[in-house]
DRENRO-476586 format. One line per field, with one value per residue (C-alpha): x, y, z; residue number from 0. Coordinates in Angstrom, 2 decimals. Layout:
<sites>
east = X; ...
north = Y; ...
up = Z; ...
nr = NUM; ...
</sites>
This chain:
<sites>
east = 158.73; 156.89; 157.78; 155.22; 154.42; 151.53; 150.25; 147.44; 146.62; 143.73; 143.24; 140.51; 143.50; 145.51; 148.00; 149.54; 151.20; 154.84; 156.63; 160.53; 162.94; 161.37; 159.21; 155.94; 155.97; 152.81; 153.41; 151.20; 152.19; 149.69; 150.17; 153.89; 153.87; 151.56; 154.09; 154.89; 157.18; 156.28; 159.30; 160.47; 164.05; 167.20; 169.29; 172.14; 175.32; 178.33; 180.56; 184.29; 186.80; 189.79; 191.95; 192.11; 194.60; 197.18; 200.83
north = 135.31; 134.30; 131.60; 130.18; 126.86; 126.16; 126.86; 127.42; 127.88; 129.49; 128.41; 130.91; 133.40; 131.59; 129.63; 126.73; 124.01; 122.63; 120.27; 121.40; 119.04; 117.82; 121.88; 122.60; 126.39; 127.97; 129.91; 132.07; 133.88; 136.10; 137.44; 136.72; 138.95; 135.62; 133.63; 131.54; 128.86; 126.09; 126.03; 122.39; 120.54; 122.54; 121.74; 118.98; 120.67; 119.09; 117.23; 118.26; 115.20; 116.45; 113.00; 113.62; 116.29; 115.34; 116.32
up = 70.84; 73.97; 75.94; 78.38; 80.20; 78.09; 74.77; 73.11; 69.12; 67.77; 64.50; 63.75; 64.20; 61.84; 64.82; 64.05; 66.65; 65.63; 67.30; 66.31; 67.99; 70.86; 71.30; 70.95; 68.72; 67.83; 64.26; 62.54; 58.95; 59.20; 62.26; 63.07; 66.54; 67.59; 67.71; 70.63; 72.76; 75.17; 78.08; 77.50; 78.79; 78.74; 75.66; 76.80; 76.78; 74.81; 76.47; 76.66; 77.13; 78.28; 77.65; 73.68; 74.49; 72.28; 72.74
nr = 0; 1; 2; 3; 4; 5; 6; 7; 8; 9; 10; 11; 12; 13; 14; 15; 16; 17; 18; 19; 20; 21; 22; 23; 24; 25; 26; 27; 28; 29; 30; 31; 32; 33; 34; 35; 36; 37; 38; 39; 40; 41; 42; 43; 44; 45; 46; 47; 48; 49; 50; 51; 52; 53; 54
</sites>
């Protein structure tokens, strides 16, 4: 899968634009090697709660 700043879909070659969890993807069932993903915001890290440790 290619990661790019901007993605473009070519419908004549079977590309489809799909938005999943805030990111833009190009999928192609005819030619899976044409997959692309647009660079998006980084995923949020889970916060560790240091004060909830039971003794």
